N, C-alpha and C positions, 0 to 999 in steps of 0.2 A: 537168787538175779538177774538183774533183766539187760538189754543189751538195745542200745540205741545205735541207727543206723538211716543214712542216706536211702529213700526210697525211689523209686520209680519218678514219681514226678519232680525230685530232689530235694522234697520235704525230709524229715528227722519222723525216724518210726519207732516207737518203741515196744520190743516183744521181749517176750521169757526167755533167757539163755539157753536155755537147755530146747524151745524151741528154735529160734536162732539158725542154731549152730546148724542146723540140721537142713536147715530153709533157705539157709542166704546164704549164697556165691560170692563172701567175704571180698574173695581175689579179683574181685571184676566191681570193687563201688569206691569211689572215689574218695577224700580224707571226711573223714566226718569235723574234721575240728584242722584248723590249719596251723601249722608251722609258724610260730611265734620268730619276728624277726629281732635280734638284739642290740642296736647300739653299739657303735663301735666294735662288734662280733668281725673277722675276719669275714665269718665264714656264714652265707646264709643259706638257704632253702633255694633247694636245687632241684634237675629230675634229672632223670637215670633212664635210658633206654636199654629196656631188660631184650635178652636173646632167648627168652624163654617165655615171654609174652609178645614178644615183636610187638611192645609200644611201651611210652612213661610209666615210671612208679615215681612218686615224691621221694624227696629225702631233705629232710630238715637239720645234717651236723653231717660232719667225715665220720665220721663214728658208723652213724646210719646208711651213708651210701657205702664205705667199704662191708658190711654187712648183706646190699644188697648185693652186690658184688661175689663171694660167696656163696646165697641163694643160687645167684643165676646161674651158675655154672657148676649146680649141686642138680645132676641128671633125673634126680627123681622128684625136683621139684616144678610144677607144670602151672602154677598160676601164686603169683608176687601182685602186694597189693601196698600201701603207706595207711594206716591209719584209716582205719575199713572202724570200728566199731567203738563204740564208749560203751565200757561195764555198770555198771550201776547196781550199787546196795546199802545193807543198812549193816552198823557196827555194833555186833551182838554186844556191844558193852554199852554202848550207853547212846545205843539207836537212830546217829544221827545218819545223814544218807554221804556216803562216800562213794568216790566215780576216778576211772582212771583208766587213757587209752594206751594201749601198746601201739607201741611204732610200725610196726614190722606183722602180716599175715603172709603166709606162704603156704600153699600149699599140694599135697604130694599127690603121686600118682598112686597109690595106692587109697585114697581118699581122707584118709588122713590132714592136718591141717598145725602148722606153728603158728601162734601169738607167741609176737616175739616184744623185749625192749634192746635197746643200745650202744649201751654204757659208755664212756668215754672212754673211763677205767676203767682197772682190771680187780676193782677194790670189790669186794661182796655191798651188793645193798643195805642200807641202814635207810631210819626211820619210817617215810611214810612208803619210800620206792619197797624196802623191808618186807615191810604187811601187807602193802598190793600185790608181790608175787606172791605172800604164802596166800593168798586168794582166787587167788589166776593161777596159780597151779592146782589147784582145786576145780577150779570152776573147768578150766583143761581138763583135768584128766575124769571130769563127770562127762561130758562130753567126746572122749579118744581123741580129743584136741593134748597140745603140748604147747605148754609154758616154758619159757627162756629168757634168760638177760647172756642176751649175746656177746659178751666179752671182744676188745678186740682181740685183731690176732698178731704173730712177731712180727714185728718189723720188720723183718725180711723176706716175711712168705707177704706182706700186705704187699711192700713193693714190685716180688714178683707177682704178684696177681691183680694189678694195674697196668701191668706191662701186657698179658696175656691178656686182660679184657680190648683193647686195640684190634684183638682180632676172634673176635664172641663172634660178629655175623657169618650168618650162617656159608652167607658169599665164598666162604673161605676153607672150607667142608672136601670139596674137591675141586677146585680150582685147574683147569692145565686137565682134567679129567688122571691125575695123580695121583686122588686118595688112599688107592688100596697100593700103591707101591708107599708113601709115605708109611703105611702100617706094616708094610711087611719090612723093612725098611730099619724097623726098631725093635722085629721079635727078641729077637736078644741085644741087652743095654747097649750104647752104642752112645758116642757123645751126640751131641747133638747140630754140630752143623755137618759132622762125617754122612750122618745119618742123610739128613738134607740133599746132600749132594748123592747120595748115593741112589735115592725114590727118580730123579730128573735136575731139572732146570732150579737152580741152588735159590732164584728170586720168586721160584713159581710152590717149591715143595717146601720154605721155612714157613712159609706165613700157615699152609696149609699143617704142617708139625706144630705151629703155639694155634692155631683154633684146634689141634685134637691134647693137647694140654688144656686149654682151658675146658673140655669140654669131658676130657676126665678119656678120650681113648687112647691118650698117650701121658707117661705117668715119668713124672725127679723129684727131688728133693726141694722142695721149694724153699728150704729153709738154707739154702745158699742159693748167694748168688745163683742167678741160667744167666746165661752165654751159651759158647758156641760151646764148651769143653762139659757141657752137663750132662754126663749121662741120662739116655732117655731112654724110655722103655713102652712096650703096650701096655695098659693099662686094663683094658677088659676086652671081652670078645667082640669081635664087628656084633654081630643082635644083640647082646645087650647092651651096647651103645644106641642101636636102628630102635631097638624097644623103648627106648627111654625118650630117644625124638621122634615115634610114632607116638609116643604117649602124650605128648607137646604137643601136637598136630591135632591130635580126637577130642584133646581134652578143649584146647582153642574151638573146634567146628560146633 
């Protein structure tokens, strides 16, 4: 199997997949293929500002944008890119050359990586997508990566995550110096608004609570509507959240 991607000069480079997977930082590369603009479709290509990378990642559909949101709030993800590599192989039966460009690449703090596609439906892959998925699963497993088809989340989860994305910027983490007070307020499960009020000025503490829910430092049942009575509790020890953030900063450097 071969990998095709953009080189330092912007020209396409082709290398053996097993070599490229080790040597190339796919999370830093631009798309190897443009996202198509389909006449008549209400949703076209756009950009997602990633809190993980502090930069923009391109997307080509609502389904892909949602998966970027979900990956962006995963504390183990330290890098994200869109369509950075085209995989090329020969069909063992016909000998015909085949290609596939996965939609998303995510780098994890432990050095592992995810190649993924973002279907708009939850139905299993079929036809060419099904055949490509089997090949990509094997190719990724051979280099310690993972390939997955990321199916859309529950509608309520999607709506709540979209709301929390508005508080993903790091400026919300410790506004007014209330970070520890906000986390302490939810040591035991507590309604969102009550905890924010207990931590200090609600207008300052509430955005911090949303940021903590975004980053996983606080948790809540996102399968239900997120509101003032939602029970919120501490998600992970402070050190775990700090370690994940430090890992992202070190990776960026």
